[in-house]
C-alpha positions as CSV (number, residue, x, y, z in Angstrom):
1,F,61.4,-5.7,15.9
2,P,64.9,-4.2,15.8
3,S,66.5,-3.6,12.4
4,H,69.5,-5.5,11.3
5,D,71.6,-2.4,12.0
6,T,70.6,-2.4,15.7
7,A,72.6,-4.7,18.0
8,I,70.5,-6.8,20.3
9,D,71.6,-6.9,23.9
10,W,71.2,-10.6,24.9
11,G,72.7,-9.8,28.4
12,M,69.2,-9.3,29.8
13,C,68.1,-12.8,28.7
14,Q,67.9,-15.7,31.1
15,A,67.9,-19.4,30.6
16,I,64.4,-20.9,30.7
17,G,65.4,-22.8,33.9
18,E,66.1,-19.6,35.7
19,I,62.7,-18.0,35.0
20,T,60.5,-21.0,35.0
21,P,60.9,-24.2,37.1
22,L,61.9,-27.2,35.1
23,P,59.7,-30.3,35.5
24,P,61.0,-33.2,37.6
25,L,62.8,-36.0,35.7
26,L,60.2,-38.9,35.5
27,P,59.8,-42.1,33.6
28,P,57.7,-41.9,30.5
29,P,54.0,-41.5,31.3
30,P,51.8,-44.5,31.4
31,E,50.2,-45.2,28.0
32,N,46.7,-45.7,29.4
33,N,46.5,-42.1,30.9
34,A,46.7,-43.5,34.4
35,V,47.8,-41.2,37.2
36,R,51.2,-41.9,38.7
37,L,51.8,-40.5,42.3
38,Y,55.0,-40.0,44.2
39,A,55.2,-38.6,47.7
40,D,57.1,-38.8,51.0
41,D,53.9,-39.8,52.9
42,G,50.4,-40.7,52.0
43,E,47.1,-42.1,53.2
44,M,44.7,-44.1,51.0
45,Y,41.0,-44.1,51.6
46,E,39.9,-47.0,49.3
47,Q,36.1,-46.8,49.9
48,E,36.1,-43.1,49.2
49,G,38.5,-43.4,46.2
50,K,40.7,-40.7,47.9
51,I,44.5,-40.4,48.4
52,V,46.0,-37.7,50.6
53,A,49.7,-37.3,49.9
54,S,52.2,-35.0,51.5
55,G,55.8,-34.0,51.2
56,N,57.4,-33.6,47.7
57,V,54.2,-34.7,46.0
58,I,54.4,-35.3,42.3
59,L,51.4,-36.4,40.2
60,Q,51.9,-37.4,36.6
61,R,49.2,-38.1,34.0
62,G,50.1,-38.1,30.3
63,E,52.1,-35.0,29.6
64,Q,50.8,-33.2,32.7
65,V,52.9,-33.0,35.9
66,L,51.9,-31.4,39.2
67,K,54.4,-30.8,42.0
68,T,53.1,-29.6,45.4
69,D,53.5,-29.9,49.2
70,L,50.1,-31.5,49.9
71,A,47.6,-33.0,47.5
72,T,44.2,-34.8,47.7
73,Y,43.4,-36.9,44.7
74,L,39.8,-38.0,44.1
75,R,40.1,-40.9,41.8
76,D,36.4,-41.2,40.7
77,Q,36.2,-37.5,39.8
78,E,39.8,-37.4,38.5
79,V,40.3,-34.2,40.5
80,V,43.4,-33.1,42.4
81,D,43.3,-30.4,45.2
82,A,46.7,-29.0,45.7
83,E,47.4,-27.1,49.0
84,G,50.3,-24.7,49.5
85,S,52.8,-23.9,46.8
86,F,52.5,-25.8,43.5
87,T,53.8,-26.0,40.0
88,F,51.8,-27.5,37.1
89,W,53.4,-28.4,33.8
90,D,51.4,-29.1,30.6
91,K,52.6,-29.5,27.1
92,Q,51.6,-25.9,26.3
93,F,52.0,-24.0,29.6
94,I,53.5,-23.8,33.1
95,V,51.6,-22.5,36.2
96,S,53.6,-21.8,39.4
97,V,52.1,-20.5,42.6
98,V,54.0,-19.7,45.8
99,S,51.9,-19.9,48.9
100,C,52.0,-17.0,51.3
101,M,51.1,-19.0,54.4
């Protein structure tokens, strides 16, 4: 750590929103830990317990938020398969992946 005699150059610092994507503004999460899904388009396969969503997909469960281009949600397994670029926010971390397709 620098001593008190050393000036700190804050010019290299960036706002958190410039180096990590901020989560989308959403209503408070459901209290029962249910999954909330937003998308431009989607198909539901009720018998399979599967939803395929595309275009600006946002899934919210508790404090977790996933934003991606294409997602398949398997309700019974509580699993999401995100395809393409995605960002995942949790209370303790952020994971952001840019697809190279």
